[in-house]
DRENPA-3360 file (N, C-alpha, C; in nm, 2 decimals, always signed):
BEGIN
1 = MPAMTIKL = -0.58/-4.39/-1.43/-0.66/-4.29/-1.54/-0.50/-4.21/-1.52 ~ -0.49/-4.16/-1.59/-0.35/-4.13/-1.61/-0.39/-3.89/-1.61 ~ -0.35/-3.87/-1.57/-0.40/-3.68/-1.55/-0.26/-3.62/-1.49 ~ -0.28/-3.53/-1.65/-0.09/-3.47/-1.63/-0.17/-3.28/-1.60 ~ -0.06/-3.25/-1.56/-0.06/-3.08/-1.53/+0.06/-2.99/-1.60 ~ -0.04/-2.91/-1.74/+0.13/-2.89/-1.77/+0.13/-2.71/-1.80 ~ +0.20/-2.68/-1.74/+0.19/-2.51/-1.72/+0.29/-2.46/-1.77 ~ +0.24/-2.36/-1.86/+0.30/-2.27/-1.99/+0.27/-2.11/-2.02;
9 = FEGRTKEQ = +0.39/-2.13/-2.05/+0.35/-1.93/-2.05/+0.23/-1.88/-2.10 ~ +0.16/-1.80/-2.07/+0.01/-1.74/-2.17/+0.07/-1.70/-2.31 ~ -0.05/-1.75/-2.33/-0.03/-1.66/-2.51/-0.03/-1.78/-2.57 ~ -0.06/-1.91/-2.54/-0.08/-1.97/-2.65/-0.22/-2.01/-2.68 ~ -0.22/-2.05/-2.83/-0.28/-2.03/-2.85/-0.44/-2.18/-2.88 ~ -0.58/-2.19/-2.86/-0.67/-2.26/-2.85/-0.60/-2.37/-2.95 ~ -0.58/-2.33/-3.08/-0.51/-2.46/-3.14/-0.41/-2.52/-3.11 ~ -0.30/-2.45/-3.06/-0.14/-2.53/-2.98/-0.23/-2.58/-2.92;
17 = KRELAEAI = -0.27/-2.55/-2.78/-0.31/-2.60/-2.68/-0.40/-2.79/-2.74 ~ -0.49/-2.77/-2.84/-0.58/-2.89/-2.89/-0.45/-2.99/-2.96 ~ -0.33/-2.86/-3.02/-0.25/-3.00/-3.11/-0.16/-3.12/-2.98 ~ -0.10/-3.00/-2.88/-0.08/-3.08/-2.78/-0.13/-3.20/-2.70 ~ -0.27/-3.18/-2.71/-0.32/-3.21/-2.60/-0.33/-3.40/-2.66 ~ -0.34/-3.37/-2.80/-0.40/-3.46/-2.88/-0.25/-3.55/-2.93 ~ -0.16/-3.48/-2.89/-0.05/-3.53/-2.95/+0.02/-3.65/-2.81 ~ -0.03/-3.55/-2.70/+0.06/-3.64/-2.53/-0.08/-3.68/-2.51;
25 = TRETCRVL = -0.23/-3.73/-2.52/-0.29/-3.84/-2.55/-0.22/-3.94/-2.63 ~ -0.24/-3.93/-2.81/-0.20/-4.09/-2.85/-0.03/-4.12/-2.78 ~ +0.03/-4.03/-2.72/+0.16/-4.13/-2.67/+0.18/-4.14/-2.57 ~ +0.09/-4.09/-2.45/-0.01/-4.19/-2.35/-0.04/-4.31/-2.37 ~ -0.14/-4.33/-2.41/-0.19/-4.45/-2.45/-0.11/-4.59/-2.52 ~ -0.03/-4.54/-2.60/+0.04/-4.61/-2.67/+0.14/-4.69/-2.58 ~ +0.17/-4.60/-2.48/+0.30/-4.64/-2.41/+0.24/-4.75/-2.22 ~ +0.10/-4.70/-2.24/+0.09/-4.67/-2.11/-0.02/-4.76/-2.10;
33 = KCSPESVD = -0.08/-4.80/-2.25/-0.22/-4.89/-2.27/-0.29/-4.91/-2.20 ~ -0.35/-4.76/-2.25/-0.49/-4.70/-2.20/-0.56/-4.67/-2.33 ~ -0.70/-4.59/-2.26/-0.78/-4.52/-2.33/-0.77/-4.39/-2.35 ~ -0.76/-4.34/-2.45/-0.80/-4.20/-2.45/-0.91/-4.13/-2.39 ~ -0.99/-4.26/-2.32/-1.12/-4.14/-2.24/-1.06/-4.15/-2.12 ~ -0.97/-4.20/-2.10/-0.88/-4.22/-1.95/-0.79/-4.07/-1.92 ~ -0.71/-4.03/-2.06/-0.59/-3.92/-2.05/-0.72/-3.78/-2.00 ~ -0.65/-3.72/-1.87/-0.68/-3.60/-1.85/-0.60/-3.54/-1.88;
41 = IVYEDVKK = -0.55/-3.38/-1.92/-0.46/-3.28/-1.92/-0.57/-3.13/-1.84 ~ -0.47/-3.10/-1.80/-0.51/-2.96/-1.73/-0.40/-2.81/-1.81 ~ -0.45/-2.77/-1.84/-0.33/-2.66/-1.88/-0.33/-2.55/-1.76 ~ -0.22/-2.51/-1.72/-0.20/-2.37/-1.64/-0.09/-2.28/-1.72 ~ -0.22/-2.15/-1.71/-0.09/-2.01/-1.86/-0.11/-1.98/-1.67 ~ +0.04/-1.92/-1.72/+0.06/-1.89/-1.58/+0.20/-1.76/-1.65 ~ +0.16/-1.61/-1.60/+0.25/-1.48/-1.64/+0.38/-1.55/-1.60 ~ +0.46/-1.52/-1.71/+0.63/-1.49/-1.69/+0.64/-1.41/-1.56;
49 = ENWATAGV = +0.56/-1.37/-1.53/+0.62/-1.23/-1.39/+0.62/-1.34/-1.22 ~ +0.48/-1.47/-1.32/+0.50/-1.56/-1.17/+0.56/-1.67/-1.17 ~ +0.72/-1.70/-1.33/+0.74/-1.77/-1.33/+0.95/-1.73/-1.36 ~ +1.08/-1.85/-1.26/+1.17/-1.80/-1.20/+1.22/-1.89/-1.28 ~ +1.33/-1.86/-1.30/+1.46/-1.96/-1.34/+1.58/-1.95/-1.29 ~ +1.70/-1.98/-1.23/+1.77/-1.95/-1.17/+1.80/-1.85/-1.13 ~ +1.65/-1.84/-1.01/+1.60/-1.72/-0.92/+1.62/-1.60/-1.02 ~ +1.58/-1.61/-1.13/+1.57/-1.49/-1.22/+1.33/-1.49/-1.26;
57 = LWADKSA = +1.31/-1.41/-1.24/+1.20/-1.40/-1.31/+1.19/-1.38/-1.48 ~ +1.10/-1.42/-1.51/+1.12/-1.48/-1.69/+1.10/-1.35/-1.76 ~ +0.98/-1.30/-1.65/+0.91/-1.12/-1.70/+1.08/-1.01/-1.67 ~ +1.17/-1.07/-1.62/+1.31/-1.04/-1.66/+1.41/-1.00/-1.71 ~ +1.37/-1.11/-1.80/+1.49/-1.14/-1.91/+1.48/-1.09/-2.01 ~ +1.62/-1.05/-2.12/+1.56/-0.98/-2.24/+1.48/-1.05/-2.34 ~ +1.48/-1.06/-2.46/+1.39/-1.15/-2.56/+1.49/-1.16/-2.62;
% end
């Protein structure tokens, strides 16, 4: 049973998450030769103030 957790900045739409889930499930099944029912995906929406790269919070980066 492949189980994946995907962390994203909050604000993605339900439609975007649905499309991503379908694409990841399709490719996971192709590569791993498993059924779609065995693929679990969990999204974690993260505020930019709770994510840093190279020591800098994403909330502090200019757009």
